[in-house]
C-alpha positions as CSV (number, residue, x, y, z in Angstrom):
1,M,22.5,-22.5,15.1
2,L,18.8,-23.2,14.7
3,D,17.4,-22.8,11.2
4,W,15.4,-19.7,11.3
5,K,14.8,-19.6,7.6
6,V,13.0,-22.9,7.7
7,A,11.0,-21.7,10.6
8,L,9.8,-18.6,8.6
9,E,8.8,-20.8,5.7
10,A,6.1,-22.3,7.8
11,L,4.4,-18.9,7.4
12,D,4.1,-19.2,3.5
13,G,0.5,-18.7,2.6
14,A,-0.6,-17.1,5.9
15,Y,0.9,-13.9,5.1
16,S,1.3,-11.7,2.0
17,D,4.5,-11.8,-0.1
18,A,5.5,-8.5,1.1
19,T,5.2,-9.4,4.8
20,M,7.3,-12.5,4.2
21,R,10.0,-10.6,2.5
22,A,10.0,-8.2,5.5
23,Y,10.3,-11.1,8.0
24,F,13.3,-12.5,6.2
25,A,15.0,-9.3,5.9
26,D,14.4,-8.2,9.5
27,V,15.6,-11.5,11.1
28,Q,18.5,-11.5,8.6
29,A,19.6,-8.0,10.0
30,Y,19.4,-9.3,13.6
31,V,21.4,-12.5,12.7
32,S,24.1,-10.3,10.9
33,W,24.1,-8.0,13.9
34,C,24.6,-11.0,16.2
35,D,27.5,-12.3,14.0
36,E,29.3,-9.0,14.2
37,T,28.9,-8.7,17.9
38,V,29.8,-12.4,18.5
39,C,26.7,-13.7,20.2
40,D,24.3,-16.4,19.4
41,P,21.1,-15.0,17.9
42,L,18.7,-17.9,18.8
43,P,17.6,-18.1,21.5
44,G,18.4,-14.3,22.1
45,S,18.8,-12.8,25.5
46,V,17.0,-9.8,26.8
47,A,20.3,-7.7,27.1
48,Q,21.3,-8.6,23.5
49,I,18.0,-7.7,21.9
50,C,18.0,-4.4,23.9
51,A,21.5,-3.7,22.5
52,F,20.3,-4.6,19.1
53,I,17.2,-2.2,19.3
54,E,19.4,0.7,20.5
55,D,22.1,0.0,17.8
56,Q,19.4,0.0,15.0
57,G,17.8,3.2,16.5
58,R,20.7,5.1,15.7
59,N,20.2,5.1,11.9
60,K,16.9,3.4,11.5
61,A,13.3,4.8,11.7
62,P,11.4,3.7,14.9
63,S,8.9,1.9,12.7
64,T,11.7,-0.1,11.3
65,V,13.1,-1.1,14.6
66,R,9.6,-2.0,16.0
67,R,9.1,-4.1,12.8
68,R,12.4,-5.8,13.4
69,L,11.6,-6.5,16.9
70,Y,8.3,-8.1,15.8
71,A,10.2,-10.4,13.4
72,I,12.5,-11.5,16.1
73,R,9.5,-12.2,18.4
74,K,8.0,-14.3,15.6
75,V,10.9,-16.5,14.8
76,H,11.5,-17.3,18.5
77,R,7.8,-18.5,18.7
78,L,8.0,-20.4,15.6
79,L,11.2,-22.4,16.9
80,G,9.4,-23.0,20.2
81,L,11.9,-20.8,22.0
82,P,11.4,-18.8,25.2
83,D,10.3,-15.3,24.0
84,P,12.7,-12.8,25.4
85,T,10.9,-9.8,23.6
86,E,8.0,-9.7,26.3
87,D,10.5,-8.5,28.9
88,E,9.7,-4.9,30.1
89,A,13.3,-3.9,29.3
90,I,12.6,-4.5,25.6
91,N,9.6,-2.2,25.8
92,L,11.6,0.6,27.5
93,A,14.5,0.3,24.9
94,L,11.9,0.7,22.0
95,R,10.5,3.6,23.8
96,R,13.9,5.3,24.1
97,V,14.4,4.9,20.3
98,R,10.9,6.5,19.6
99,R,11.7,9.4,22.0
100,A,15.1,9.9,20.6
101,N,13.9,9.8,17.0
102,P,10.5,11.6,16.8
103,V,9.4,11.5,13.1
104,R,6.2,12.2,11.5
105,P,5.1,9.2,9.2
106,Q,6.0,9.9,5.5
107,Q,2.8,10.1,3.3
108,A,2.3,10.3,-0.4
109,R,1.1,13.3,-1.9
110,G,-2.7,13.2,-2.3
111,L,-3.8,13.0,-6.0
112,N,-7.0,14.9,-5.7
113,A,-9.7,15.5,-8.3
114,S,-8.1,18.5,-10.0
115,D,-4.8,16.5,-10.2
116,L,-6.7,13.7,-11.7
117,E,-8.3,15.9,-14.4
118,R,-4.8,17.2,-15.4
119,F,-3.5,13.5,-15.6
120,L,-6.4,12.5,-17.7
121,A,-6.0,15.4,-20.0
122,V,-2.3,14.4,-20.9
123,Q,-3.1,10.7,-21.7
124,P,-2.1,10.1,-25.4
125,K,-4.6,8.9,-27.9
126,T,-3.2,5.4,-27.9
127,P,-4.2,2.0,-26.4
128,W,-1.8,2.9,-23.5
129,G,-3.5,6.1,-22.9
130,L,-6.9,4.5,-23.0
131,R,-5.8,1.9,-20.4
132,N,-4.0,4.4,-18.2
133,A,-7.0,6.9,-18.2
134,A,-9.2,4.0,-17.1
135,M,-6.6,3.0,-14.4
136,L,-6.4,6.3,-13.0
137,A,-10.0,7.2,-12.8
138,L,-11.1,3.9,-11.4
139,G,-8.2,3.8,-8.8
140,Y,-9.2,7.2,-7.7
141,E,-12.9,6.5,-7.3
142,L,-12.4,3.1,-5.8
143,M,-9.7,4.4,-3.5
144,T,-7.6,1.2,-4.2
145,R,-4.1,0.3,-3.2
146,R,-1.8,-0.7,-6.3
147,S,-2.2,-4.4,-5.5
148,E,-6.1,-4.1,-5.5
149,L,-6.3,-2.2,-8.7
150,I,-4.1,-4.6,-10.6
151,A,-5.9,-7.6,-9.2
152,L,-9.3,-6.7,-10.7
153,R,-10.9,-9.1,-13.2
154,D,-13.8,-8.4,-15.6
155,S,-16.1,-10.6,-13.4
156,D,-15.4,-8.2,-10.5
157,L,-17.3,-5.4,-12.2
158,E,-21.0,-5.1,-12.5
159,L,-22.7,-2.4,-14.7
160,R,-25.5,-0.9,-12.8
161,S,-28.9,0.3,-14.3
162,D,-27.8,4.1,-13.6
163,G,-24.6,3.6,-15.9
164,T,-22.2,3.3,-12.8
165,L,-20.1,0.3,-11.8
166,R,-20.4,-1.9,-8.6
167,V,-17.0,-3.3,-8.1
168,L,-15.9,-6.2,-5.9
169,I,-12.5,-5.8,-4.4
170,R,-11.7,-9.4,-3.5
171,R,-8.7,-9.0,-1.3
172,S,-6.5,-6.3,0.3
173,K,-3.8,-5.6,2.7
174,A,-6.3,-5.2,5.5
175,D,-8.4,-8.1,4.3
176,Q,-5.9,-11.0,4.1
177,E,-8.9,-13.6,4.3
178,G,-10.5,-12.3,1.2
179,Q,-14.0,-11.3,2.5
180,G,-13.8,-8.5,0.0
181,R,-15.5,-5.0,-0.2
182,L,-17.9,-3.3,-2.6
183,A,-17.0,0.1,-4.1
184,F,-18.8,2.1,-6.7
185,T,-17.9,4.5,-9.6
186,S,-19.2,7.5,-11.5
187,V,-20.9,7.2,-15.0
188,K,-17.7,9.0,-16.4
189,T,-15.4,6.4,-15.0
190,A,-17.6,3.6,-15.9
191,D,-17.4,4.8,-19.5
192,R,-13.8,5.1,-19.4
193,V,-13.4,1.5,-18.3
194,R,-15.9,0.4,-20.9
195,F,-14.0,2.1,-23.7
196,W,-10.6,0.3,-22.6
197,Q,-12.5,-3.1,-22.3
198,E,-13.8,-2.6,-25.8
199,W,-10.4,-2.1,-27.2
200,R,-8.9,-4.9,-25.3
201,G,-11.4,-7.3,-26.1
202,C,-11.6,-10.9,-24.9
203,V,-7.9,-11.7,-24.9
204,T,-7.8,-11.7,-21.2
205,D,-10.1,-11.6,-18.2
206,W,-7.5,-9.3,-16.3
207,L,-9.1,-5.8,-16.3
208,F,-5.9,-4.2,-17.0
209,C,-3.1,-5.9,-18.7
210,P,0.2,-5.2,-20.5
211,I,0.2,-4.0,-24.2
212,Y,3.0,-5.3,-26.4
213,Q,3.4,-4.0,-29.9
214,G,0.0,-2.6,-29.8
215,Q,-1.7,-5.9,-28.7
216,P,-3.2,-6.8,-25.3
217,I,-1.3,-9.5,-23.4
218,D,-3.1,-12.3,-21.4
219,R,-1.5,-11.4,-18.0
220,G,-2.0,-9.0,-15.2
221,L,0.2,-5.9,-14.6
222,S,2.9,-5.5,-11.9
223,D,2.0,-3.1,-9.1
224,T,5.1,-1.0,-10.0
225,T,3.2,-0.2,-13.4
226,V,0.6,1.8,-11.3
227,K,3.3,4.1,-9.8
228,T,4.9,4.4,-13.1
229,V,1.6,5.6,-14.8
230,I,1.1,8.2,-12.1
231,K,4.5,9.7,-12.1
232,T,4.6,9.7,-16.0
233,A,1.2,11.5,-15.9
234,A,2.4,14.1,-13.4
235,K,5.6,14.8,-15.6
236,R,3.4,15.2,-18.8
237,A,1.1,17.5,-16.8
238,G,3.8,19.7,-15.9
239,F,4.1,19.3,-12.2
240,P,7.4,20.4,-10.7
241,P,10.1,17.5,-10.0
242,E,9.4,17.6,-6.2
243,D,5.7,17.0,-6.7
244,V,6.4,14.2,-9.3
245,R,8.6,12.6,-6.6
246,A,5.9,13.0,-3.8
247,F,3.3,11.2,-5.9
248,S,3.0,7.4,-5.5
249,G,1.0,4.4,-6.1
250,H,-0.9,5.3,-2.9
251,S,-1.7,8.8,-4.0
252,M,-5.0,8.0,-5.5
253,R,-6.3,6.6,-2.1
254,V,-4.9,9.4,-0.3
255,G,-6.3,12.3,-2.5
256,A,-9.8,10.8,-2.8
257,A,-10.2,10.4,1.0
258,Q,-9.1,14.1,1.4
259,D,-11.5,15.3,-1.4
260,L,-14.4,13.4,0.3
261,L,-13.6,15.0,3.7
262,K,-13.8,18.5,1.9
263,R,-17.1,17.6,0.3
264,G,-18.5,17.1,3.6
265,F,-18.7,13.3,4.1
266,D,-18.2,12.1,7.7
267,T,-15.4,9.6,8.7
268,S,-17.8,6.5,8.7
269,A,-18.7,7.2,5.0
270,I,-15.1,7.7,3.9
271,M,-14.1,4.5,5.8
272,R,-16.9,2.5,4.1
273,A,-16.0,4.0,0.5
274,G,-12.3,3.1,1.0
275,G,-12.4,0.1,3.1
276,W,-10.6,1.3,6.1
277,K,-10.7,-0.7,9.4
278,S,-8.8,1.8,11.5
279,V,-9.9,5.2,12.2
280,S,-6.2,6.1,13.2
281,V,-4.9,5.3,9.7
282,L,-7.5,7.3,7.9
283,A,-6.8,10.2,10.3
284,R,-3.2,10.4,9.0
285,Y,-4.5,10.9,5.5
286,L,-7.0,13.5,6.4
287,E,-4.9,15.6,8.8
288,V,-3.0,17.1,5.9
289,A,-6.2,17.8,3.8
290,E,-6.5,21.4,3.1
291,Q,-9.7,22.1,5.0
292,N,-10.3,25.2,7.0
293,V,-13.4,24.8,9.2
294,W,-13.5,28.6,9.7
295,E,-13.5,29.5,6.1
296,M,-16.6,31.4,5.2
């Protein structure tokens, strides 16, 4: 059998680590299915890939099935094989899966401004509380993803004459080439960040770093830390268990976008503030915002 793992390794550096993990996992799922059904995975035939799609559609979300199809397509092209996924029968099989399993995308609960105030109010008077308060406030106002927030360095922040911060977010999921985007904060959030930096000192140039035995450590945080900080704050603030589960590392981005809509900002302003490239993606965040246009 052709070595599909070596072929995928050619993508290293061109895609994020998360995308690479997904490619490997999805092709492995296809190869394992081919082993079970006793057929050669590469090159795949139109008939067997249709059968794979239909089988996966029985217990997988349509988005997962579509992602696995893209992975199969990518590995065929990397190996220079004829691409069976372009056949119309494949498209029809995928449509059948979507129609048989209509599901709304799962979305994190938005962490809105009132939630944020409750989260900030329960932060302990410790170095961890100082750091976490700065992370929560900054993540909300910059509308960052987890990976963007933990990647910030001191050099990415510029204090403006009005006391706010101008922040350069160098790379994101939607900006793999690292062109970056600019975002801004309130004075209150700039002060929270400054208080944290003053405690942290010059041990590291990572904006947010781990704390061990009461001392800052010279390395960045993992992205799971952001989710942990949010869920821990939700528990301390007294949110019910179902709400704690609904909050995620993406909640600050979702909640801030919904708050801006309710404050009267138009779509272009929200897209600019949060770095969205697609109106459709932003629309999914905004459709659950509690905004009644007929409310007097």
